[in-house]
ROSE-4610 file (N, C-alpha, C; in Angstrom, 1 decimal, always signed):
// ROSE-4610
residu = [M/M/M/A/A/A/S/S/S/C/C/C/V/V/V/L/L/L/D/D/D/P/P/P/E/E/E/T/T/T/V/V/V/R/R/R/F/F/F/G/G/G/R/R/R/L/L/L/L/L/L/H/H/H/Y/Y/Y/G/G/G/G/G/G/V/V/V/A/A/A/I/I/I/T/T/T/L/L/L/L/L/L/C/C/C/G/G/G/A/A/A/A/A/A/A/A/A/Y/Y/Y/A/A/A/Y/Y/Y/L/L/L/F/F/F/T/T/T/P/P/P/I/I/I/E/E/E/R/R/R/D/D/D/I/I/I/F/F/F/D/D/D/V/V/V/S/S/S/V/V/V/R/R/R/I/I/I/D/D/D/E/E/E/L/L/L/T/T/T/E/E/E/S/S/S/S/S/S/R/R/R/N/N/N/A/A/A/S/S/S/A/A/A/I/I/I/Q/Q/Q/G/G/G/E/E/E/H/H/H/E/E/E/K/K/K/L/L/L/S/S/S/G/G/G/R/R/R/L/L/L/K/K/K/D/D/D/I/I/I/A/A/A/A/A/A/R/R/R/Y/Y/Y/A/A/A/S/S/S/L/L/L/Q/Q/Q/G/G/G/R/R/R/V/V/V/P/P/P/G/G/G/S/S/S/A/A/A/E/E/E/A/A/A/G/G/G/S/S/S/F/F/F/L/L/L/K/K/K/Y/Y/Y/V/V/V/S/S/S/D/D/D/I/I/I/A/A/A/R/R/R/Q/Q/Q/E/E/E/N/N/N/L/L/L/S/S/S/I/I/I/S/S/S/D/D/D/F/F/F/Q/Q/Q/P/P/P/A/A/A/R/R/R/S/S/S/V/V/V/E/E/E/G/G/G/D/D/D/G/G/G/F/F/F/T/T/T/A/A/A/M/M/M/E/E/E/V/V/V/M/M/M/L/L/L/S/S/S/G/G/G/R/R/R/G/G/G/S/S/S/F/F/F/A/A/A/S/S/S/I/I/I/C/C/C/T/T/T/F/F/F/F/F/F/D/D/D/R/R/R/L/L/L/S/S/S/K/K/K/V/V/V/T/T/T/R/R/R/L/L/L/S/S/S/K/K/K/V/V/V/K/K/K/D/D/D/L/L/L/T/T/T/V/V/V/T/T/T/T/T/T/A/A/A/E/E/E/D/D/D/G/G/G/N/N/N/E/E/E/Y/Y/Y/P/P/P/M/M/M/K/K/K/T/T/T/T/T/T/L/L/L/V/V/V/I/I/I/Y/Y/Y/F/F/F/G/G/G/L/L/L/T/T/T/D/D/D/K/K/K/R/R/R/A/A/A/A/A/A/A/A/A/A/A/A/K/K/K/E/E/E/A/A/A/S/S/S/H/H/H/G/G/G]
num = [1/1/1/2/2/2/3/3/3/4/4/4/5/5/5/6/6/6/7/7/7/8/8/8/9/9/9/10/10/10/11/11/11/12/12/12/13/13/13/14/14/14/15/15/15/16/16/16/17/17/17/18/18/18/19/19/19/20/20/20/21/21/21/22/22/22/23/23/23/24/24/24/25/25/25/26/26/26/27/27/27/28/28/28/29/29/29/30/30/30/31/31/31/32/32/32/33/33/33/34/34/34/35/35/35/36/36/36/37/37/37/38/38/38/39/39/39/40/40/40/41/41/41/42/42/42/43/43/43/44/44/44/45/45/45/46/46/46/47/47/47/48/48/48/49/49/49/50/50/50/51/51/51/52/52/52/53/53/53/54/54/54/55/55/55/56/56/56/57/57/57/58/58/58/59/59/59/60/60/60/61/61/61/62/62/62/63/63/63/64/64/64/65/65/65/66/66/66/67/67/67/68/68/68/69/69/69/70/70/70/71/71/71/72/72/72/73/73/73/74/74/74/75/75/75/76/76/76/77/77/77/78/78/78/79/79/79/80/80/80/81/81/81/82/82/82/83/83/83/84/84/84/85/85/85/86/86/86/87/87/87/88/88/88/89/89/89/90/90/90/91/91/91/92/92/92/93/93/93/94/94/94/95/95/95/96/96/96/97/97/97/98/98/98/99/99/99/100/100/100/101/101/101/102/102/102/103/103/103/104/104/104/105/105/105/106/106/106/107/107/107/108/108/108/109/109/109/110/110/110/111/111/111/112/112/112/113/113/113/114/114/114/115/115/115/116/116/116/117/117/117/118/118/118/119/119/119/120/120/120/121/121/121/122/122/122/123/123/123/124/124/124/125/125/125/126/126/126/127/127/127/128/128/128/129/129/129/130/130/130/131/131/131/132/132/132/133/133/133/134/134/134/135/135/135/136/136/136/137/137/137/138/138/138/139/139/139/140/140/140/141/141/141/142/142/142/143/143/143/144/144/144/145/145/145/146/146/146/147/147/147/148/148/148/149/149/149/150/150/150/151/151/151/152/152/152/153/153/153/154/154/154/155/155/155/156/156/156/157/157/157/158/158/158/159/159/159/160/160/160/161/161/161/162/162/162/163/163/163/164/164/164/165/165/165/166/166/166/167/167/167/168/168/168/169/169/169/170/170/170/171/171/171/172/172/172/173/173/173/174/174/174/175/175/175/176/176/176/177/177/177/178/178/178/179/179/179/180/180/180/181/181/181/182/182/182/183/183/183/184/184/184/185/185/185/186/186/186/187/187/187/188/188/188/189/189/189/190/190/190/191/191/191/192/192/192/193/193/193/194/194/194/195/195/195/196/196/196/197/197/197/198/198/198/199/199/199]
x = [+64.0/+64.1/+63.5/+62.7/+62.0/+62.9/+63.1/+64.0/+63.1/+63.5/+62.8/+63.5/+62.8/+63.4/+62.7/+63.5/+62.9/+62.8/+61.7/+61.6/+62.5/+62.9/+63.9/+63.5/+62.2/+61.8/+62.2/+62.0/+62.3/+63.8/+64.6/+66.0/+66.5/+66.0/+66.4/+66.0/+64.8/+64.4/+65.3/+65.7/+66.6/+68.0/+68.4/+69.7/+69.6/+68.5/+68.3/+68.2/+67.6/+67.6/+69.0/+69.8/+71.1/+72.0/+71.9/+72.6/+72.2/+70.9/+70.3/+70.9/+71.0/+71.5/+73.0/+73.7/+75.2/+75.3/+74.5/+74.5/+74.2/+73.1/+72.7/+73.9/+74.5/+75.6/+76.7/+77.1/+78.2/+77.8/+76.6/+76.1/+76.2/+75.7/+75.8/+77.3/+78.1/+79.6/+80.2/+79.8/+80.3/+79.8/+78.5/+77.9/+78.6/+78.8/+79.5/+80.9/+81.6/+83.0/+82.9/+82.0/+81.9/+81.5/+80.5/+80.0/+80.6/+81.3/+81.8/+83.4/+83.9/+85.4/+86.1/+85.6/+86.3/+86.4/+85.4/+85.5/+86.5/+86.4/+87.3/+88.8/+89.0/+90.3/+90.8/+89.9/+90.3/+90.6/+89.8/+90.1/+91.4/+91.7/+93.0/+94.2/+94.0/+95.0/+95.2/+94.1/+94.2/+94.8/+94.5/+95.1/+96.6/+97.0/+98.4/+99.2/+98.6/+99.2/+99.4/+98.3/+98.4/+99.4/+99.5/+100.6/+102.0/+102.1/+103.5/+103.8/+102.7/+103.0/+103.3/+102.6/+102.9/+104.3/+104.7/+106.0/+107.1/+106.9/+107.8/+107.9/+106.7/+106.7/+107.4/+107.2/+107.9/+109.5/+109.9/+111.3/+111.8/+111.0/+111.4/+111.1/+110.5/+110.1/+111.2/+112.4/+113.5/+114.1/+114.1/+114.6/+113.7/+112.3/+111.3/+111.4/+111.6/+111.7/+113.0/+114.1/+115.3/+115.2/+114.5/+114.3/+113.4/+112.4/+111.5/+112.2/+113.1/+113.9/+114.9/+115.4/+116.4/+115.6/+114.5/+113.7/+113.2/+112.8/+112.3/+113.5/+114.7/+115.8/+116.1/+116.0/+116.2/+115.1/+113.9/+112.8/+113.1/+113.5/+113.8/+115.0/+116.0/+117.1/+116.7/+115.8/+115.3/+114.4/+113.6/+112.8/+113.6/+114.7/+115.6/+116.3/+116.7/+117.4/+116.4/+115.2/+114.2/+113.9/+113.8/+113.5/+114.7/+115.9/+117.1/+117.1/+116.7/+116.6/+115.5/+114.4/+113.4/+113.9/+114.8/+115.4/+116.3/+116.8/+117.7/+117.0/+115.7/+115.0/+113.8/+113.9/+112.8/+111.5/+110.4/+109.1/+109.1/+109.7/+109.7/+111.2/+111.3/+112.6/+113.6/+113.0/+113.8/+115.2/+115.1/+116.3/+117.0/+116.3/+116.9/+117.8/+117.3/+118.1/+119.3/+119.1/+120.2/+121.3/+120.8/+121.8/+122.6/+121.9/+122.5/+123.6/+123.2/+124.1/+125.4/+125.1/+126.2/+127.1/+126.5/+127.2/+128.1/+127.6/+128.4/+129.6/+129.4/+130.5/+131.6/+131.1/+131.9/+132.7/+132.1/+132.8/+133.9/+133.5/+134.5/+135.7/+135.5/+136.6/+137.2/+136.9/+137.4/+137.1/+135.9/+135.4/+134.3/+134.5/+133.5/+132.4/+131.1/+130.1/+129.5/+129.5/+129.0/+127.6/+127.1/+125.8/+125.2/+123.9/+123.2/+121.8/+121.5/+120.3/+119.5/+118.5/+117.6/+116.9/+116.8/+116.1/+114.7/+114.0/+112.7/+112.8/+111.8/+111.7/+111.3/+111.8/+111.5/+111.0/+109.9/+109.3/+110.0/+110.5/+111.2/+110.3/+110.9/+110.1/+110.1/+109.1/+109.0/+109.7/+110.2/+110.8/+110.7/+111.1/+111.2/+112.6/+113.2/+114.6/+114.6/+115.5/+115.7/+117.2/+117.5/+118.9/+119.2/+120.4/+120.8/+122.2/+122.2/+123.5/+124.2/+125.5/+126.3/+127.6/+128.0/+129.3/+130.1/+131.4/+132.2/+133.6/+134.5/+135.9/+136.7/+137.8/+138.6/+139.8/+140.7/+141.9/+141.5/+142.4/+142.2/+141.8/+142.6/+142.4/+141.0/+140.6/+139.3/+138.1/+138.3/+137.3/+137.1/+138.3/+138.3/+137.6/+138.0/+137.4/+136.0/+135.6/+134.2/+133.3/+133.7/+132.9/+133.0/+134.1/+134.2/+133.2/+133.2/+132.2/+130.8/+130.6/+129.2/+128.7/+129.6/+129.2/+128.8/+129.2/+128.9/+127.7/+127.0/+125.9/+124.8/+123.9/+122.8/+121.8/+121.5/+120.5/+121.0/+120.2/+120.6/+120.7/+121.9/+122.2/+123.3/+123.5/+124.6/+125.2/+126.4/+127.0/+126.8/+126.1/+125.8/+127.0/+127.5/+128.7/+129.5/+130.8/+131.7/+132.7/+132.8/+133.8/+134.7/+136.0/+137.0/+137.9/+138.0/+138.8/+140.2/+141.1/+142.4/+142.3/+143.0/+143.1/+143.9/+143.4/+144.1/+145.3/+145.1/+146.2/+147.0/+146.6/+147.4/+147.0/+146.1/+145.8/+144.4/+143.4/+142.0/+141.5/+140.6/+140.1/+138.6/+138.1/+136.7/+136.1/+134.9/+134.3/+132.8/+132.2/+130.7/+130.3/+129.2/+128.8/+127.2/+126.7/+125.3/+125.0/+124.3/+124.0/+122.5/+122.2/+120.8/+120.4/+119.3/+118.8/+117.5/+117.2/+116.0/+115.0/+113.8/+112.7/+111.4/+110.5/+109.2/+109.2/+110.0/+110.1/+108.7/+108.3/+107.0/+107.2/+106.4/+106.3/+105.2/+105.4/+104.3/+103.4/+104.0/+103.1/+102.2/+102.6/+101.8/+100.7/+101.1/+100.2/+99.1/+99.5/+98.6/+97.6/+98.1/+97.2/+96.2/+96.7/+95.8/+94.7/+95.1/+94.1/+93.1/+93.5/+92.6/+91.7/+92.1/+91.2/+90.2/+90.5/+89.5/+88.6/+89.1/+88.4/+87.4]
y = [+185.6/+184.5/+183.2/+182.6/+181.4/+180.2/+179.4/+178.2/+176.9/+176.0/+174.8/+173.7/+173.1/+172.0/+170.7/+169.8/+168.5/+167.6/+166.9/+166.0/+164.8/+164.1/+163.0/+161.9/+161.6/+160.6/+160.9/+162.2/+162.6/+162.6/+163.0/+163.0/+161.5/+160.6/+159.2/+158.7/+159.0/+158.6/+159.1/+160.3/+160.9/+160.2/+159.9/+159.2/+157.8/+157.1/+155.8/+155.9/+156.9/+157.1/+157.3/+158.1/+158.4/+157.1/+156.3/+155.1/+154.1/+154.1/+153.2/+153.6/+154.9/+155.4/+155.0/+155.1/+154.7/+153.2/+152.4/+150.9/+150.6/+151.2/+150.9/+151.3/+152.4/+152.9/+151.9/+151.4/+150.4/+149.1/+148.6/+147.4/+147.5/+148.7/+148.9/+148.9/+149.5/+149.6/+148.2/+147.4/+146.0/+145.1/+145.3/+144.6/+145.0/+146.2/+146.7/+146.2/+146.1/+145.6/+144.1/+143.4/+141.9/+141.6/+142.3/+141.9/+142.6/+143.7/+144.5/+144.5/+144.9/+145.1/+143.7/+142.8/+141.5/+140.7/+140.6/+139.8/+140.5/+141.9/+142.6/+142.4/+142.4/+142.2/+140.8/+139.8/+138.4/+138.3/+139.0/+139.0/+139.6/+140.7/+141.4/+140.4/+139.7/+138.7/+137.6/+137.1/+136.0/+136.5/+137.6/+138.2/+138.4/+138.9/+139.1/+137.8/+136.7/+135.4/+134.9/+135.1/+134.6/+135.4/+136.7/+137.5/+137.0/+136.7/+136.2/+134.9/+134.0/+132.7/+132.9/+133.8/+134.0/+134.7/+135.5/+136.1/+135.1/+134.2/+133.1/+132.2/+131.9/+131.0/+131.7/+133.0/+133.7/+133.6/+133.7/+133.6/+132.2/+131.2/+129.8/+129.3/+130.1/+129.7/+129.2/+129.9/+129.4/+128.1/+127.9/+126.7/+125.5/+125.8/+124.8/+124.4/+125.4/+125.1/+124.3/+124.7/+123.9/+122.5/+122.3/+120.9/+120.1/+120.8/+120.2/+119.8/+120.7/+120.3/+119.2/+119.2/+118.1/+116.7/+116.7/+115.5/+115.0/+116.0/+115.7/+115.0/+115.6/+115.0/+113.6/+113.3/+112.0/+111.0/+111.5/+110.7/+110.3/+111.2/+110.9/+109.9/+110.1/+109.1/+107.7/+107.6/+106.3/+105.7/+106.5/+106.0/+105.5/+106.2/+105.8/+104.5/+104.4/+103.1/+101.9/+102.2/+101.2/+100.7/+101.7/+101.3/+100.5/+100.8/+100.1/+98.7/+98.6/+97.3/+96.4/+97.0/+96.2/+95.6/+96.3/+95.7/+94.6/+94.4/+93.3/+92.2/+92.3/+91.2/+90.8/+89.6/+89.1/+88.8/+88.6/+88.4/+87.0/+86.0/+84.6/+84.1/+83.0/+82.5/+82.3/+81.7/+81.5/+80.8/+79.8/+79.1/+78.4/+78.0/+77.3/+78.3/+79.5/+80.4/+80.9/+81.0/+81.4/+80.3/+79.0/+77.9/+77.9/+78.2/+78.3/+79.4/+80.5/+81.7/+81.3/+80.7/+80.3/+79.3/+78.3/+77.3/+77.9/+78.8/+79.5/+80.2/+80.9/+81.5/+80.5/+79.4/+78.4/+77.7/+77.4/+76.8/+77.8/+79.1/+80.0/+80.2/+79.9/+80.1/+78.7/+77.7/+76.3/+75.8/+76.1/+75.6/+74.6/+73.3/+72.3/+72.3/+72.3/+72.3/+70.9/+70.2/+68.8/+68.8/+69.8/+69.7/+71.1/+71.2/+72.5/+72.2/+72.6/+72.3/+73.5/+73.9/+75.0/+74.5/+75.3/+75.0/+75.7/+75.6/+76.3/+77.8/+78.4/+79.9/+80.4/+81.6/+82.2/+83.6/+83.9/+85.3/+86.2/+87.4/+88.4/+89.6/+90.7/+92.0/+92.7/+92.4/+93.0/+92.2/+91.0/+90.2/+88.7/+87.8/+86.4/+86.0/+85.1/+84.7/+83.1/+82.6/+81.2/+80.9/+79.9/+79.5/+78.4/+78.5/+77.5/+77.0/+75.6/+75.0/+74.5/+74.9/+74.6/+73.9/+72.8/+72.2/+72.2/+72.3/+72.3/+72.1/+72.2/+72.0/+72.8/+73.4/+74.2/+74.7/+75.4/+76.0/+77.1/+77.6/+78.7/+79.9/+80.1/+81.3/+81.2/+80.0/+79.9/+80.1/+79.7/+79.9/+81.4/+82.1/+83.5/+84.3/+84.0/+84.8/+84.4/+83.2/+82.8/+83.7/+83.8/+84.6/+86.1/+86.5/+87.9/+88.2/+87.4/+87.6/+87.4/+86.5/+86.3/+87.5/+88.2/+89.4/+90.6/+90.5/+91.6/+91.3/+90.1/+89.8/+90.8/+91.0/+91.9/+91.5/+90.2/+89.7/+89.8/+90.3/+90.4/+89.1/+88.8/+87.6/+87.8/+86.9/+87.1/+85.7/+85.7/+84.4/+84.4/+83.4/+83.2/+82.6/+81.5/+80.9/+80.2/+79.9/+79.3/+78.4/+77.2/+76.3/+75.8/+76.0/+75.4/+74.5/+73.3/+72.3/+72.1/+71.4/+71.1/+70.2/+70.5/+69.7/+68.5/+67.3/+66.1/+66.1/+66.5/+66.5/+67.8/+68.8/+70.0/+71.1/+70.7/+71.7/+72.2/+71.3/+71.7/+71.5/+72.5/+72.5/+72.3/+71.3/+71.1/+72.3/+72.7/+73.9/+73.6/+74.2/+74.2/+75.6/+76.0/+77.4/+77.4/+78.4/+78.6/+80.0/+80.1/+81.4/+81.7/+83.0/+83.4/+84.2/+83.9/+84.6/+85.3/+86.5/+87.2/+87.3/+87.3/+87.5/+88.0/+88.3/+88.7/+90.0/+91.0/+92.2/+92.9/+93.3/+94.1/+95.3/+96.3/+97.5/+97.3/+96.9/+96.5/+97.7/+99.0/+100.1/+100.3/+100.2/+100.4/+99.3/+98.0/+96.9/+97.1/+97.6/+97.9/+99.0/+100.0/+101.1/+100.6/+99.7/+99.2/+98.3/+97.5/+96.7/+97.5/+98.6/+99.4/+100.1/+100.5/+101.2/+100.3/+99.0/+98.0/+97.5/+97.6/+97.0/+98.0]
z = [+135.4/+134.4/+135.1/+134.4/+134.9/+134.7/+135.6/+135.5/+135.3/+134.5/+134.2/+134.9/+135.8/+136.6/+136.2/+135.7/+135.2/+136.4/+136.4/+137.5/+137.3/+138.4/+138.3/+137.3/+137.2/+136.2/+134.8/+134.5/+133.1/+132.9/+133.9/+133.8/+133.6/+134.4/+134.3/+132.9/+132.4/+131.1/+130.0/+130.1/+129.1/+129.1/+130.3/+130.4/+129.7/+130.0/+129.4/+127.9/+127.4/+125.9/+125.4/+126.1/+125.7/+125.7/+126.8/+126.8/+125.8/+125.5/+124.5/+123.1/+122.9/+121.6/+121.4/+122.5/+122.5/+122.2/+122.9/+122.7/+121.3/+120.7/+119.3/+118.4/+118.6/+117.8/+117.8/+119.0/+119.2/+118.5/+118.6/+117.9/+116.4/+115.9/+114.5/+114.0/+114.8/+114.4/+114.4/+115.4/+115.5/+114.3/+114.0/+112.9/+111.6/+111.4/+110.2/+110.1/+111.2/+111.2/+110.8/+111.4/+111.2/+109.8/+109.3/+108.0/+106.8/+107.0/+105.9/+105.9/+107.0/+107.1/+107.2/+108.0/+108.2/+106.9/+106.1/+104.8/+103.9/+103.8/+103.0/+103.4/+104.7/+105.3/+104.9/+105.0/+104.6/+103.2/+102.3/+100.9/+100.6/+101.3/+101.1/+101.4/+102.6/+103.0/+102.0/+101.5/+100.5/+99.2/+98.8/+97.5/+97.7/+98.9/+99.2/+99.2/+99.8/+99.8/+98.3/+97.5/+96.1/+95.4/+95.6/+95.0/+95.3/+96.6/+97.1/+96.4/+96.3/+95.6/+94.1/+93.5/+92.0/+91.9/+92.8/+92.7/+92.9/+93.9/+94.1/+92.9/+92.3/+91.1/+89.9/+89.8/+88.7/+88.9/+90.2/+90.5/+90.1/+90.3/+90.1/+88.7/+87.9/+86.5/+85.7/+85.7/+84.9/+85.4/+86.7/+87.3/+87.0/+87.0/+86.7/+85.2/+84.4/+82.9/+82.6/+83.3/+83.1/+83.5/+84.7/+85.2/+84.2/+83.7/+82.7/+81.5/+80.9/+79.7/+80.0/+81.2/+81.6/+81.7/+82.3/+82.4/+81.0/+80.2/+78.8/+78.0/+78.2/+77.5/+78.0/+79.3/+79.8/+79.3/+79.2/+78.7/+77.3/+76.5/+75.1/+75.0/+75.8/+75.8/+76.2/+77.2/+77.7/+76.6/+75.9/+74.8/+73.7/+73.4/+72.3/+72.7/+73.9/+74.4/+74.4/+74.7/+74.8/+73.3/+72.4/+71.0/+70.5/+70.8/+70.4/+71.0/+72.2/+72.9/+72.3/+71.9/+71.2/+69.9/+69.2/+68.0/+68.3/+69.5/+69.8/+70.5/+70.8/+71.5/+70.6/+70.1/+69.3/+70.1/+69.4/+70.1/+70.7/+70.0/+70.5/+70.7/+71.4/+71.7/+70.5/+69.4/+68.2/+68.5/+69.4/+69.8/+68.7/+67.7/+66.5/+65.7/+65.4/+64.7/+65.5/+66.9/+67.7/+67.7/+67.7/+67.6/+66.3/+65.2/+63.9/+63.9/+64.5/+64.5/+65.4/+66.6/+67.5/+66.8/+66.1/+65.4/+64.3/+63.6/+62.5/+63.1/+64.2/+64.8/+65.3/+65.9/+66.5/+65.3/+64.2/+63.1/+62.5/+62.4/+61.9/+62.8/+64.1/+65.1/+65.5/+64.7/+64.9/+66.3/+66.8/+68.1/+67.8/+68.2/+67.9/+69.1/+68.7/+69.7/+69.7/+70.8/+70.9/+71.5/+72.2/+72.8/+72.9/+72.7/+72.7/+73.3/+74.5/+75.1/+75.7/+75.0/+75.6/+76.8/+77.8/+79.1/+79.0/+80.1/+80.2/+80.2/+79.8/+79.8/+81.2/+81.6/+82.8/+82.6/+83.2/+83.0/+83.9/+83.3/+84.1/+84.2/+84.6/+84.7/+83.4/+82.5/+81.2/+80.1/+80.4/+79.4/+79.7/+78.8/+79.1/+78.7/+79.6/+79.4/+79.3/+78.5/+78.4/+78.5/+79.4/+79.5/+78.5/+77.9/+76.9/+77.4/+77.6/+78.0/+76.7/+76.7/+75.5/+75.9/+75.2/+75.5/+74.2/+74.3/+73.1/+73.5/+72.5/+72.7/+71.6/+72.1/+71.2/+71.9/+71.1/+71.7/+72.5/+73.4/+74.3/+73.4/+72.3/+71.5/+70.8/+70.4/+69.7/+70.7/+71.9/+73.0/+73.2/+73.4/+73.6/+72.5/+71.3/+70.1/+69.9/+70.3/+70.2/+71.1/+72.3/+73.3/+73.0/+72.4/+72.1/+70.9/+70.0/+68.9/+69.4/+70.3/+70.8/+71.6/+72.2/+73.0/+72.1/+70.8/+69.8/+68.9/+69.1/+68.3/+68.6/+67.5/+67.7/+68.7/+68.7/+69.7/+71.1/+72.0/+73.4/+74.1/+74.6/+75.3/+76.3/+77.2/+78.1/+78.5/+78.9/+79.4/+80.9/+81.4/+82.8/+83.5/+83.0/+83.6/+82.5/+82.8/+81.8/+82.6/+82.2/+82.8/+81.7/+81.8/+80.9/+81.7/+81.2/+81.9/+81.2/+81.9/+81.3/+80.1/+79.0/+77.8/+78.0/+77.6/+77.7/+76.8/+75.6/+74.6/+74.6/+75.4/+75.5/+74.5/+73.5/+72.4/+72.5/+72.9/+72.9/+74.3/+74.7/+76.0/+76.0/+76.8/+76.9/+77.7/+77.2/+77.9/+78.0/+79.0/+79.2/+79.6/+79.0/+79.3/+79.3/+80.1/+80.1/+79.5/+78.4/+77.9/+78.2/+78.3/+78.6/+77.4/+76.7/+75.6/+76.0/+75.5/+76.0/+74.8/+75.1/+74.0/+74.7/+73.9/+74.4/+75.3/+74.8/+75.6/+75.6/+76.8/+76.9/+77.8/+77.5/+78.3/+79.3/+80.5/+81.4/+81.7/+81.8/+82.0/+80.9/+79.7/+78.5/+78.5/+78.8/+78.8/+79.9/+81.1/+82.1/+81.8/+81.1/+80.7/+79.6/+78.7/+77.7/+78.3/+79.3/+80.0/+80.7/+81.4/+82.1/+81.2/+80.0/+79.1/+78.5/+78.4/+77.9/+79.0/+80.2/+81.4/+81.9]
C-alpha cells in the first residue's frame, strides 16, 4: 500500500484554512447574536416591562377611578359654593344701598345711627373690599339684635371691630364699628386664561 506523505507546507496551509474557517464561523455567530438576538432580547424585555406596567395599572384602576370621582365631587362642591358666593357679592360697591339696608335694620331694632363713612376700596385676591365706619347708639339688646340680623344679610360682609362704651344715662350705649363689604368678585384663573387666549 502506497502512503501519501504531505509536505510540511501543505500541512501548515491546511491548518491555517481550518483556523480561518473557525474564526469566520465565530465572527458570523457573534454578528448574528449582535444584530439579531440582542434586539429581539431588548424587545422582549421592553414588552415585559410594559406588561408589568399595564398589570399594575389594571390593579390600581378602581383606586384611580375612586379618586377621580372624589375629586370631581369636590370640584362640583367648590363650583356650587363659588356660584353661591357670586350671588352674595355685587359687581360694584353699592355703598348707598348697603347704608339704606343697614339703616332699615337699625330703625327696626331701635338703634340710632349718627355717622356712616365709607373708606377707600382695597384690592384683594379675587375681590375688592371696602371698610365702612359706623357710629350709633342703642340699648344693649338692640345692639345685639342689630348685629345678629346684619350677620344674616344676603350680601357678604363682616364686622371688623366693635367698640361699645358705657351709657351715660344707663339705657343707651354709644357704639362704633367697622364693617367690611365685598364686591367685584373675580375668578383670577379664568381672567388669566382669557387674557392669554387674546394675547
